[in-house]
N, C-alpha and C positions, 0 to 999 in steps of 0.2 A: 726650093729646099722646102719649103711648108707642106707642097704638096707631097712630096716624097715621105715625109715624116706621118703626115695623116694616112698615106695609103699603107705605111708598113703598120701604123698602130690598129687599121682596119683589119688587114691580113692575121696580123697575132690574135685579134679579137675573135677572128672566125675559127682558127684553129685550136683556141681554149674553149671556145665555146663547143666545138664539135667534140674535143675531148670530153667535157662534161655531159653532154646528151650522150655519146657512146658508153661512156662509164656508167652513167647513169641507167641507161638501158640494160648493160651488162651485169648490174647489181641488183636489179629490180626484182623482189620477190614475187612470184604469183599468189593471189589472195586465196587462201584455204578456206573454205567453207562447207558447210552441211545443209543440204535442205531436208526439212521435215515437214510433216502435215498433223495438223491438229484438228480432231474431230468435236463437235459438239451438236447434241440432239435435246428436243424437248417432244414429249408427247401432249399433245393439243387436242382440242374438240374444236369441230366446227361451229362456226357462230353464226352462218347465214346458211339458209335453205332456199333454193329456186327448184319449182316444180312446174312443168308444163302438163296440165292436162288435157289430152286430146279426145274429143269425141264426135260422132258422125252419125247422121240420119242420112236415108235415101228415100226416093219416092218419086212418083210420076206428075203429082200435083205439088206445086211449089208451095203454097199456103199451108199444106198439110205437113211439108217435110219441115218448114220453118216452125210451126207450132211445135212439132216433135223437139227440136234442137233446142227451143225455149224451155220447154220441159225438163230437159236433160240438164241445161244450165242450172235451173233452179233446184233440182236434185242434187247436183253437184254442190252448189254453193251451201244446201243445208248440211249436206255431209260434212263439208269443211267446216262449217259451224259447230257441229257436233263433236269435233275433234279439235276445239278451241281454235280454231282458223276462222276468225270473222273477217268482216269487211276491211279490216286494216291489214289484213294478209295477203289480200286478193289483188295484183297491181293492175291487172286489166282482164277484160273480157274480149274475144273477137269472135268474129263468124265469117265463113268464106262460102261461098254458092258457086257450085259449079253446074253450067249446063251442058250435059253432053251431046245434045243436039245441036249446039251451036259452035262444036268444035270443028276447025276445017282439016283435020287429020284423023286417020284411024277409021274404023268402019261403025256402022250402025248397030252392030251386034251387042248392046248393052240392056239390062235387064230393067233397070230404073234411070229415067232421065235426069233426075236432080241428085246432086250430092251437097249436101249442107254439113260442113266441118266448123266445130267449134273449139276455142282454146280458152282455158282458164290458167291464168298465169298467177303461180302462188309465190311469194317473196317475203320471209318473215326471218327473226331471228330464234323462233322456238324450233329447234332443228328435231327436238323430241316429239313435238307434235306431227310435225310432218312426217317423221318417221313411221309413227303409230298410225296415221292416215293411209299413207302407202300401202300397208301392212293389210289394210283394211278394205281395200278396194272391190273385194270380191260382194261386199254389200251393194256397191253400185252396180255390178254385173247382175247381180239378183233383182234390180229393178228393171232389167232390160236395157240399161245404158250401152252402147257399144263404144267401149274405150280404144284409142288408138286413132291413126291417120288414116285418112281417106286412100291412100295407097295399100292398105291392109297390114302395116307396119304398127307395133305395139307401142305404147308409152315406155320410155326408158327410165322412167321413174325420176325421183328428186335427184337434184345435184347438192352436195354439202360443201361448201366453201369455208377458208379460216382467213379472216382478215386482220388479225391482231399480229402480224409476222412484225411489223415496226418496233413493236413494244418489245419484242424478244431479240431482236438484233443486238443491243448493247451488252446484252449479259452472255448472249451467246458467243459473240465474237471475242470477248474477253475470256472466257473458258475454252475456245478453240485455241487462242493463243497462248495460254497456260500450260496445254495439253501439249502444243508443238515445242515450246521450250523444255518441257520435262524430257521429250524425246531427244531433244539436241543436246541437253545436259549430259543423258546416259550415253550418247554417242561420244561426246567429247571426252567423257572419262575413259571410256573403252579404247580409245584411241591415243590416251596419254595426253589430251590437250585440255585446255581451258575454252571457254565459251565466250565469245566476244559479243558485239552489239548485233542489231539486225541488219543485215546486207539489202534484203530485199522481201517485200512482203505482200501476200495476195489474198485478201479477205476470203475469197470465194464466193459461190454463188448459193445463195439460199434456196433449199428445195423443200417442197411439201410432198411427202410421200405417204401411202399408205400404211397405216400401223400394220396391219396384217399382209404379210408379204405371199399371198397367194398369187400363183401365176394369172395374168390377164385382168388381174383387178386393179381398177381404177382408183385413184385417192379421191376423186370428186363423188364417188358413189358411198365413201365411208364418212360416216360423221367422226371417227376417231382416226387421228392423223399424226404423224411423225414430221416435225422440223428439223432438217440437217444441214449443217453448215462444215466445210471442210477448208480451213485456211493451211495457206501454205508459205512457209517463211525460210529465207536464208539467213542462216548465222554465220558469223565468221569464226574461226578456230586460231587460237593464239597457243605458240608452243610455251 
């Protein structure tokens, strides 16, 4: 008898539970929400300059070529110092020697046997000094210094970086979120609804862009830049 009663109770429970579950699904309303984006931008100035200056000498006597590359190195170092880029701004000097006669490939049709290439790496926060020096490299060419890589390619000029993005993030995220909410509130008014809470949020990716939007213009070649973030938020709508 006890087993029969227990079985009946379990059966009733399953029936009632099934009714509540089915009824709950039948009366559940889909969540209404609106997706909006909020933009924040800051105009900034680069705070780090990196400049690789390549130069080369060629000849058939290695000692003469090495002496020439040393003269070039000294002249470029003096040039940088004239532009307020002293020893503290020079990260390193490097020299590479190529003996064309020692190569195991190609032919022997070369005008000079030795190629000695040098590199001076400038790294500084004085971006204005680097920009001024980069525009004055004609003074080095006038001294007979061959600027560029041994393969014939030219120096690409300085790269200008912005390292202060972390300090901007809190205020820019707050601004982007505020702008997104303003857009959501307008949508809610237009649709005859009230704005609820945030359902989902994505702060977006911070981008560093060139301030001047010319085609093919790289941001790392410009001192002036724009930092941008676009936040995406879903707000619930309440009737």
